[in-house]
Backbone as a chain_set.jsonl record, in Angstrom:
{"seq": "XXXXXXXXXXXXXXXXXXXXXXXXXXXXXXXXXXXXXXXXXXXXXXXXXXXXXXXXXXXXXXXXXXXXXXXXXXXXXXXXXXXXXXXXXXXXXXXXXXXXXXXXXXXXXX", "coords": {"N": [[9.572, -25.732, 27.008], [10.337, -23.504, 24.72], [8.952, -22.122, 21.634], [11.29, -21.531, 19.073], [10.277, -19.873, 16.651], [8.458, -18.291, 17.648], [9.81, -16.11, 19.126], [11.156, -14.811, 16.978], [8.676, -13.935, 15.624], [7.722, -12.369, 17.538], [9.842, -10.413, 17.833], [9.392, -9.347, 15.028], [6.727, -8.46, 15.331], [7.438, -6.281, 17.304], [9.017, -4.586, 15.802], [7.485, -3.671, 13.908], [5.444, -2.18, 15.305], [6.921, -0.274, 16.535], [8.036, 0.962, 14.268], [9.392, 3.129, 11.434], [6.158, 2.635, 9.575], [4.68, 1.897, 6.41], [1.867, 2.822, 4.808], [0.116, 1.796, 2.052], [-1.561, 2.74, -0.797], [-2.924, 1.706, -3.479], [-4.69, 2.42, -6.275], [-6.533, 1.613, -8.942], [-7.419, 0.225, -12.286], [-7.396, -3.293, -12.444], [-6.731, -4.456, -15.107], [-5.148, -2.525, -16.222], [-1.947, -1.899, -17.363], [-0.388, 0.049, -16.297], [-1.234, 0.034, -13.483], [-0.97, -2.482, -12.814], [1.886, -2.365, -12.703], [2.544, -0.353, -10.955], [1.732, -1.919, -8.582], [3.643, -4.028, -8.672], [6.016, -2.666, -8.503], [5.991, -2.031, -5.854], [5.27, -4.258, -4.109], [7.771, -5.682, -4.875], [9.813, -4.347, -3.545], [11.987, -3.902, -0.725], [10.337, -3.474, 1.938], [9.642, -3.889, 5.006], [7.838, -3.084, 6.902], [5.464, -2.6, 5.539], [2.093, -1.762, 4.562], [-0.079, -2.92, 2.374], [-2.727, -1.978, 0.344], [-5.029, -2.508, -2.48], [-7.228, -1.18, -4.408], [-9.942, -1.541, -6.687], [-11.539, 0.365, -9.09], [-14.102, -0.28, -9.738], [-17.253, -1.383, -7.911], [-17.189, -3.572, -6.117], [-15.77, -4.022, -3.756], [-16.983, -3.899, -1.063], [-16.381, -5.446, 1.209], [-13.623, -4.769, 2.021], [-13.866, -1.73, 2.041], [-15.321, -1.831, 4.52], [-13.693, -2.322, 6.513], [-11.391, -0.593, 5.887], [-12.193, 2.004, 5.157], [-11.272, 4.421, 4.225], [-9.766, 3.715, 2.018], [-11.67, 3.372, 0.055], [-12.468, 6.157, -0.167], [-10.09, 7.245, -0.966], [-10.187, 5.837, -3.622], [-12.36, 6.877, -5.018], [-11.628, 9.622, -5.283], [-10.051, 9.256, -7.552], [-9.662, 9.585, -11.091], [-11.208, 7.169, -13.374], [-9.604, 6.412, -15.401], [-6.776, 6.72, -14.559], [-4.609, 5.3, -12.887], [-3.295, 5.298, -9.438], [-1.121, 5.794, -6.838], [-1.296, 6.044, -3.279], [0.87, 7.121, -0.827], [1.44, 6.54, 2.411], [2.855, 7.538, 5.483], [3.091, 6.922, 8.996], [0.517, 7.932, 9.083], [0.261, 10.117, 7.67], [-0.078, 11.25, 4.616], [1.601, 11.607, 1.202], [1.59, 13.645, -1.623], [-0.88, 12.223, -4.251], [0.489, 9.689, -6.15], [1.013, 9.066, -9.711], [2.749, 8.699, -11.554], [4.675, 5.706, -12.581], [7.683, 5.872, -12.424], [8.071, 8.032, -10.595], [7.085, 6.864, -8.213], [8.783, 4.48, -7.741], [11.181, 6.284, -7.346], [10.254, 7.103, -4.63], [10.18, 4.885, -3.321], [12.735, 3.798, -3.254], [13.941, 5.828, -1.815], [12.781, 5.171, 0.778]], "CA": [[10.285, -25.274, 26.148], [9.512, -22.208, 23.939], [9.278, -22.484, 20.168], [12.03, -20.529, 18.488], [9.831, -19.128, 15.906], [7.73, -17.468, 18.235], [10.482, -15.117, 19.491], [11.28, -14.172, 16.047], [7.706, -13.44, 15.275], [7.616, -11.397, 18.514], [10.682, -9.269, 17.344], [8.856, -8.865, 14.004], [5.675, -7.506, 15.767], [8.023, -5.136, 18.11], [9.589, -3.876, 15.101], [6.083, -3.181, 13.321], [4.912, -1.411, 16.316], [8.213, 0.787, 16.906], [8.013, 1.82, 13.058], [8.082, 3.526, 10.781], [5.355, 1.938, 8.986], [4.263, 2.598, 5.421], [0.351, 2.676, 4.358], [0.387, 1.984, 0.624], [-2.854, 2.241, -1.185], [-2.841, 1.399, -5.17], [-6.065, 2.471, -7.015], [-6.694, 1.388, -10.517], [-7.952, -0.945, -13.009], [-6.251, -4.486, -12.365], [-6.235, -4.708, -16.138], [-4.453, -1.652, -16.625], [-0.592, -2.081, -17.267], [0.177, 0.977, -15.009], [-1.598, -0.246, -12.286], [0.05, -3.502, -12.487], [3.462, -2.056, -12.825], [2.7, 0.11, -9.589], [1.481, -3.168, -7.568], [4.772, -4.768, -8.759], [7.184, -2.187, -7.938], [5.633, -1.949, -4.351], [5.621, -5.811, -3.721], [9.057, -6.288, -4.931], [10.467, -3.601, -2.883], [11.853, -4.507, 0.54], [9.733, -2.746, 2.869], [9.249, -5.045, 5.867], [6.554, -2.865, 7.778], [4.374, -2.144, 4.673], [0.671, -2.377, 4.717], [-0.305, -2.63, 0.849], [-4.033, -2.237, 0.035], [-5.317, -2.444, -3.793], [-8.735, -0.887, -4.445], [-10.315, -0.864, -7.886], [-12.701, 1.454, -9.249], [-15.422, -1.001, -9.224], [-18.065, -1.439, -6.514], [-17.025, -5.046, -5.597], [-14.827, -4.115, -2.398], [-17.535, -3.773, 0.124], [-15.536, -5.969, 2.593], [-12.427, -3.734, 2.226], [-14.429, -0.666, 2.606], [-15.816, -1.734, 5.859], [-12.321, -2.3, 7.332], [-10.434, 0.513, 5.586], [-13.033, 3.162, 4.493], [-10.213, 5.6, 3.538], [-9.387, 3.084, 0.576], [-12.953, 3.989, -0.743], [-12.596, 7.539, -0.233], [-9.073, 7.584, -2.009], [-10.714, 5.458, -4.942], [-13.476, 7.993, -5.617], [-10.799, 10.6, -5.746], [-9.08, 9.227, -8.73], [-10.261, 9.358, -12.475], [-11.151, 5.885, -13.831], [-8.531, 5.859, -16.167], [-5.673, 6.991, -14.151], [-3.822, 4.482, -11.666], [-2.609, 6.443, -8.555], [-0.785, 5.366, -5.546], [-1.216, 6.845, -2.089], [1.88, 6.581, 0.018], [1.368, 7.235, 3.725], [3.681, 7.016, 6.702], [2.8, 7.394, 10.083], [-0.856, 8.39, 9.064], [0.215, 11.297, 6.807], [0.059, 10.96, 3.026], [2.199, 12.094, 0.033], [0.515, 14.04, -2.934], [-1.047, 11.148, -5.145], [1.562, 9.364, -7.127], [0.452, 8.692, -10.794], [3.845, 8.011, -12.529], [5.535, 4.77, -11.946], [8.726, 6.391, -12.211], [8.069, 8.69, -9.188], [6.7, 5.728, -7.381], [10.066, 3.815, -7.436], [12.132, 6.961, -6.691], [9.843, 7.116, -3.241], [10.25, 3.691, -2.722], [14.248, 3.756, -2.962], [14.353, 6.923, -0.373], [12.279, 5.024, 1.896]], "C": [[9.776, -24.276, 25.19], [9.84, -22.502, 22.382], [9.97, -21.064, 19.537], [11.448, -19.376, 17.521], [8.897, -17.913, 16.559], [8.522, -16.219, 18.804], [10.734, -14.273, 18.335], [10.056, -13.528, 15.471], [7.353, -12.101, 16.395], [8.345, -10.121, 18.296], [10.032, -8.427, 16.292], [7.599, -7.781, 14.428], [6.135, -6.135, 16.44], [8.414, -3.906, 16.979], [8.491, -2.856, 14.149], [5.467, -2.065, 14.014], [5.712, 0.094, 16.449], [8.069, 1.761, 15.485], [9.304, 2.355, 12.508], [7.37, 2.601, 9.976], [4.811, 2.604, 7.458], [2.737, 2.085, 5.028], [0.291, 2.99, 2.952], [-1.217, 1.727, 0.029], [-2.797, 2.679, -2.906], [-4.524, 1.265, -5.507], [-6.094, 2.346, -8.515], [-7.409, 0.188, -10.971], [-6.877, -2.078, -13.058], [-5.856, -4.731, -13.893], [-5.455, -3.858, -16.746], [-2.823, -1.848, -16.448], [0.267, -1.299, -16.338], [-0.021, 0.581, -13.801], [-0.88, -1.372, -11.899], [1.353, -3.107, -12.348], [3.824, -1.311, -11.451], [2.724, -0.745, -8.603], [2.924, -3.722, -7.669], [5.863, -4.18, -8.197], [7.031, -1.884, -6.143], [5.868, -3.303, -3.702], [6.948, -6.059, -3.969], [10.127, -5.588, -4.2], [10.773, -4.197, -1.48], [11.642, -3.549, 1.399], [9.008, -3.582, 3.999], [8.157, -4.531, 6.731], [5.518, -2.205, 6.855], [3.112, -2.786, 4.966], [0.295, -2.082, 3.089], [-1.812, -3.121, 0.711], [-4.314, -2.027, -1.655], [-6.788, -2.334, -3.829], [-9.056, -0.407, -5.914], [-11.201, 0.073, -8.045], [-14.091, 0.77, -9.306], [-16.126, -1.119, -8.061], [-17.707, -2.592, -5.887], [-16.028, -4.959, -4.343], [-15.612, -3.398, -1.08], [-16.802, -4.114, 1.552], [-14.627, -5.111, 2.891], [-12.706, -2.393, 2.84], [-14.985, -0.634, 4.161], [-14.743, -1.706, 6.999], [-11.436, -1.212, 7.059], [-11.246, 1.668, 4.704], [-12.259, 4.111, 3.617], [-9.805, 4.998, 2.356], [-10.66, 3.557, -0.295], [-12.819, 5.432, -1.161], [-11.424, 7.997, -1.333], [-9.451, 7.085, -3.487], [-11.647, 6.466, -5.362], [-12.898, 9.063, -5.853], [-9.988, 10.469, -7.11], [-9.938, 9.089, -9.956], [-10.055, 7.875, -12.652], [-10.08, 5.366, -14.587], [-6.886, 6.379, -15.829], [-4.813, 6.437, -12.797], [-2.919, 5.467, -10.832], [-2.181, 5.56, -7.306], [-0.654, 6.571, -4.393], [-0.177, 6.303, -1.16], [1.857, 7.562, 1.414], [2.129, 6.741, 4.596], [3.12, 7.646, 7.771], [1.294, 8.421, 10.124], [-0.906, 9.539, 8.285], [0.728, 10.948, 5.425], [0.817, 11.967, 2.337], [1.158, 12.789, -0.716], [0.253, 12.459, -3.617], [0.038, 10.973, -5.902], [1.013, 8.861, -8.321], [1.539, 8.269, -11.865], [4.669, 7.077, -11.557], [7.167, 4.984, -11.5], [9.034, 7.092, -10.671], [7.71, 7.62, -8.046], [8.149, 5.186, -6.812], [11.207, 4.537, -6.856], [11.593, 7.025, -5.233], [10.405, 5.822, -2.568], [11.908, 3.428, -2.324], [14.74, 4.542, -1.808], [13.708, 6.371, 0.756], [13.148, 4.055, 3.059]], "O": [[8.577, -24.368, 24.924], [10.879, -23.05, 22.015], [9.474, -19.938, 19.49], [11.905, -18.234, 17.499], [8.693, -16.824, 16.023], [7.823, -15.218, 18.963], [10.592, -13.06, 18.491], [10.281, -12.53, 14.786], [6.809, -11.053, 16.047], [7.843, -9.008, 18.458], [9.981, -7.199, 16.363], [7.488, -6.627, 14.014], [5.515, -5.083, 16.283], [8.223, -2.7, 17.134], [8.652, -1.683, 13.811], [5.011, -1.099, 13.402], [5.222, 1.224, 16.457], [8.003, 2.99, 15.524], [10.331, 2.041, 13.11], [8.043, 1.632, 9.626], [4.552, 3.807, 7.425], [2.545, 0.871, 4.974], [0.378, 4.149, 2.545], [-1.919, 0.761, 0.327], [-2.648, 3.813, -3.362], [-5.326, 0.397, -5.163], [-5.533, 3.216, -9.181], [-7.896, -0.675, -10.241], [-5.757, -1.939, -13.55], [-4.728, -5.188, -14.079], [-4.962, -4.219, -17.815], [-2.44, -1.955, -15.283], [1.275, -1.69, -15.751], [0.877, 0.703, -12.968], [-0.228, -1.395, -10.855], [1.97, -3.87, -11.605], [4.898, -1.441, -10.864], [3.55, -0.589, -7.704], [3.445, -3.886, -6.566], [6.654, -4.82, -7.505], [7.963, -1.568, -5.404], [6.67, -3.391, -2.772], [7.428, -6.809, -3.12], [11.257, -6.076, -4.166], [9.929, -4.955, -1.001], [12.543, -2.768, 1.706], [7.83, -3.906, 3.849], [7.489, -5.372, 7.333], [4.764, -1.344, 7.308], [2.939, -3.911, 5.436], [0.432, -0.931, 2.674], [-2.161, -4.289, 0.885], [-3.572, -1.15, -2.097], [-7.524, -3.21, -3.374], [-8.683, 0.667, -6.385], [-11.658, 0.63, -7.047], [-15.1, 1.348, -8.903], [-15.459, -0.915, -7.047], [-18.067, -2.521, -4.712], [-15.505, -6.021, -4.006], [-15.099, -2.603, -0.293], [-16.667, -3.436, 2.57], [-14.681, -4.59, 4.005], [-12.108, -1.921, 3.808], [-15.059, 0.383, 4.851], [-14.88, -1.203, 8.114], [-10.692, -0.852, 7.971], [-10.806, 2.094, 3.636], [-12.595, 4.485, 2.493], [-9.425, 5.802, 1.505], [-10.457, 4.133, -1.363], [-13.023, 5.832, -2.307], [-11.597, 8.787, -2.261], [-9.118, 7.758, -4.463], [-11.365, 6.843, -6.499], [-13.476, 9.756, -6.689], [-9.393, 11.403, -7.647], [-10.977, 8.443, -9.823], [-9.043, 7.306, -12.244], [-9.657, 4.212, -14.529], [-5.987, 6.412, -16.67], [-4.467, 7.161, -11.864], [-2.067, 6.226, -11.295], [-2.929, 4.686, -6.868], [-0.107, 7.666, -4.524], [-0.282, 5.157, -0.724], [2.114, 8.759, 1.536], [2.219, 5.514, 4.647], [2.667, 8.785, 7.658], [1.044, 9.337, 10.908], [-2.008, 10.065, 8.128], [1.822, 10.429, 5.204], [0.773, 13.128, 2.744], [-0.035, 12.574, -0.498], [1.123, 11.597, -3.498], [0.613, 11.959, -6.362], [0.286, 7.917, -8.011], [1.262, 7.612, -12.868], [5.14, 7.286, -10.439], [7.741, 4.451, -10.55], [9.914, 6.795, -9.863], [8.236, 7.761, -6.942], [8.565, 5.417, -5.676], [12.053, 4.006, -6.137], [12.517, 7.002, -4.42], [10.969, 5.779, -1.474], [12.25, 2.934, -1.25], [15.62, 4.2, -1.018], [13.938, 6.943, 1.821], [12.686, 3.881, 4.186]]}, "num_chains": 1, "name": "protein.A"}
């Protein structure tokens, strides 16, 4: 007898493979309210095929940089005091987003 959850997980994996997927990188200081607002907006949105990475500006992200080097490259391009979201789909990124309202608008249209 097969387990019913196994089939559900299989369907979820198929949906992820078929896409579209959103690859979202939020870069900023975790103590900054704007960074928190950006993370909250992405986390609260129903985007079942999203991959969300948070990358702070400090150097404590060595493990993340090993598996997602692009996150470190994105972080190095962002001013320390300017939280930024990089919204990518099918491995093509939009312009960097620095306004929470703009991020919410993109989420609503996704």
